[in-house]
LUMMAR-717380 format. One record per residue (C-alpha): residue number from 1; residue in one letter; x, y, z; chain. Coordinates in Angstrom, 3 decimals. Layout:
BEGIN
    n  res         x         y         z  chain
  NUM    A         X         Y         Z      A
...
***
This chain:
BEGIN
    n  res         x         y         z  chain
    1    M    13.015   -11.319    16.575      A
    2    K    16.537   -12.651    16.219      A
    3    K    15.480   -14.668    13.141      A
    4    L    13.985   -11.527    11.588      A
    5    I    17.234    -9.602    12.120      A
    6    Y    19.231   -12.394    10.486      A
    7    A    16.745   -12.602     7.605      A
    8    V    16.934    -8.844     7.004      A
    9    A    20.742    -8.843     7.170      A
   10    F    20.968   -11.795     4.769      A
   11    T    18.517   -10.145     2.384      A
   12    L    20.482    -6.895     2.398      A
   13    V    23.742    -8.730     1.664      A
   14    I    22.151   -10.632    -1.214      A
   15    A    20.381    -7.527    -2.536      A
   16    S    23.607    -5.519    -2.561      A
   17    S    25.317    -8.147    -4.708      A
   18    V    22.571    -8.236    -7.345      A
   19    P    22.496    -5.585   -10.092      A
   20    V    18.709    -5.172    -9.846      A
   21    A    19.027    -1.673    -8.422      A
   22    L    21.054    -0.660   -11.471      A
   23    A    18.451    -1.862   -13.951      A
   24    K    16.446     0.941   -15.577      A
   25    N    13.629    -1.450   -16.454      A
   26    P    12.536    -4.306   -14.150      A
   27    N    12.871    -6.720   -17.068      A
   28    D    16.554    -5.758   -17.522      A
   29    A    17.533    -7.586   -14.331      A
   30    K    18.928   -11.105   -14.584      A
   31    V    17.208   -12.571   -11.494      A
   32    T    13.638   -12.759   -10.203      A
   33    H    12.935    -9.818    -7.901      A
   34    L    10.198    -7.937    -6.048      A
   35    G     8.502    -4.788    -7.312      A
   36    N     5.969    -2.297    -5.975      A
   37    S     3.704    -2.973    -3.012      A
   38    A     0.572    -1.380    -1.558      A
   39    A    -2.430    -1.853     0.731      A
   40    F    -6.031    -1.162    -0.334      A
   41    P    -7.306     0.543     1.715      A
   42    N    -4.190     1.544     3.595      A
   43    D    -6.066     2.245     6.838      A
   44    S    -4.635     0.021     9.588      A
   45    A    -8.055    -0.127    11.300      A
   46    V    -9.609    -1.991     8.322      A
   47    S    -9.861    -5.727     8.988      A
   48    D   -10.515    -6.772     5.356      A
   49    A    -7.766    -5.073     3.339      A
   50    T    -5.952    -6.294     0.243      A
   51    H    -2.148    -6.300     0.331      A
   52    K    -0.508    -6.424    -3.107      A
   53    F     3.015    -6.734    -4.432      A
   54    E     4.762    -7.460    -7.720      A
   55    V     7.203   -10.205    -8.657      A
   56    H     9.276    -9.756   -11.821      A
   57    V    10.284   -13.225   -13.068      A
   58    Q    13.743   -13.213   -14.660      A
   59    G    16.520   -15.717   -15.320      A
   60    K    14.643   -18.975   -14.686      A
   61    A    10.973   -19.957   -14.597      A
   62    V     9.301   -19.795   -11.156      A
   63    S     7.200   -22.746    -9.992      A
   64    E     6.283   -21.569    -6.487      A
   65    L     6.214   -18.565    -4.139      A
   66    A     6.354   -18.690    -0.341      A
   67    I     5.180   -15.718     1.718      A
   68    N     5.972   -15.511     5.435      A
   69    L     3.110   -13.732     7.179      A
   70    P     4.003   -11.339    10.018      A
   71    E     2.915   -12.272    13.537      A
   72    G    -0.761   -11.405    14.057      A
   73    V    -1.598   -11.138    10.340      A
   74    K    -4.228   -13.401     8.767      A
   75    V    -5.275   -13.720     5.102      A
   76    N    -8.982   -14.591     5.213      A
   77    R   -10.060   -14.495     1.547      A
   78    G    -7.110   -16.116    -0.178      A
   79    I    -4.301   -15.127    -2.509      A
   80    E    -4.703   -14.380    -6.202      A
   81    V    -1.953   -13.988    -8.795      A
   82    K    -2.398   -12.158   -12.104      A
   83    N    -0.065   -11.427   -14.992      A
   84    K     0.638    -7.902   -16.285      A
   85    S    -2.405    -8.195   -18.593      A
   86    G    -4.658    -8.795   -15.587      A
   87    Q    -5.298   -12.466   -16.362      A
   88    K    -5.463   -14.808   -13.377      A
   89    I    -2.584   -17.314   -13.209      A
   90    P    -3.768   -20.822   -12.215      A
   91    A    -2.230   -21.749    -8.872      A
   92    T    -2.861   -23.762    -5.744      A
   93    V    -2.718   -21.663    -2.579      A
   94    S    -2.228   -23.066     0.899      A
   95    I    -1.668   -21.305     4.197      A
   96    D     0.003   -23.383     6.881      A
   97    G     0.515   -21.390    10.044      A
   98    K     2.526   -18.343     9.097      A
   99    I     3.577   -19.461     5.598      A
  100    A     1.433   -18.978     2.506      A
  101    T     2.486   -21.082    -0.483      A
  102    V     1.455   -20.345    -4.066      A
  103    A     2.232   -23.308    -6.351      A
  104    F     1.708   -22.490   -10.019      A
  105    A    -0.064   -25.020   -12.260      A
  106    E     2.664   -24.333   -14.853      A
  107    P     5.975   -22.588   -14.131      A
  108    V     5.900   -18.856   -14.862      A
  109    A     8.372   -18.065   -17.643      A
  110    P    11.037   -15.348   -17.393      A
  111    G     9.923   -11.938   -18.639      A
  112    N     6.572   -12.092   -16.837      A
  113    S     5.491    -9.673   -14.136      A
  114    L     3.131   -11.025   -11.497      A
  115    S     0.728    -9.135    -9.268      A
  116    V     0.135   -11.000    -5.994      A
  117    S    -3.009    -9.969    -4.067      A
  118    M    -3.554   -11.183    -0.527      A
  119    K    -7.262   -10.597     0.104      A
  120    G    -9.082   -10.177     3.394      A
  121    V    -5.941    -9.286     5.326      A
  122    N    -6.604    -8.787     9.001      A
  123    A    -3.771    -7.000    10.781      A
  124    S    -5.934    -5.776    13.645      A
  125    S    -3.163    -6.341    16.180      A
  126    Y    -1.419    -3.371    14.582      A
  127    D    -3.115    -0.279    15.976      A
  128    S    -1.360     2.703    14.386      A
  129    N     0.965     3.641    11.534      A
  130    Q     2.669     0.376    10.653      A
  131    F     5.150    -1.188     8.315      A
  132    L     4.226    -4.813     7.716      A
  133    H     7.003    -6.969     6.283      A
  134    Y     6.391   -10.114     4.267      A
  135    Q     9.442   -12.279     3.546      A
  136    V     9.011   -13.689     0.011      A
  137    S    10.869   -16.639    -1.510      A
  138    A    10.636   -18.244    -4.943      A
  139    K    11.315   -21.774    -6.077      A
  140    N    12.703   -21.962    -9.594      A
  141    E    11.606   -24.730   -11.931      A
  142    G    13.491   -27.935   -11.185      A
  143    M    14.883   -26.711    -7.845      A
  144    K    14.092   -28.185    -4.440      A
  145    E    15.090   -25.161    -2.351      A
  146    A    13.533   -21.702    -2.474      A
  147    I    15.564   -18.540    -3.006      A
  148    S    14.796   -15.458    -0.921      A
  149    L    13.565   -12.517    -2.987      A
  150    G    13.578   -10.157    -0.001      A
  151    L    11.013    -8.278     2.044      A
  152    V     7.793    -6.721     0.812      A
  153    Q     6.938    -3.658     2.906      A
  154    I     3.280    -2.691     3.232      A
  155    T     2.629     0.668     4.866      A
  156    T    -0.645     1.301     6.657      A
  157    Y    -1.907     4.370     8.519      A
  158    L    -4.431     4.966    11.255      A
  159    S    -6.988     7.435     9.980      A
***
């Protein structure tokens, strides 16, 4: 829990120093950032949902994404990434414990918007209205260390 608090605080400090919030268009920002997120269906009792979020690539090409899965959440049918035209982006996906890694076959160039779909999500340990948080990081082309993009919030409801 302490790590989560530090991660959230760090993310908020970084987010407040980046002019993304001031950009009228996601492509006006100068750094890669997160966009919209959703669950389909958004019923927390469903054990085979799809959780989606957007990544707007800006500044430098992105070669890899890392997604920290919340405690008790499993992705059973993989992760798929598509561009804004709906075309699948070739990538190698691996899930090691609580970290899902998406390594792109070719770095994704700035100006692209990605739709990341985590399929077959089982969050059955969450039994009512929930906010699931996925910490997302990106590795820019030529870099060894990933840069935190922030938290993706997925809201689910008990129907």
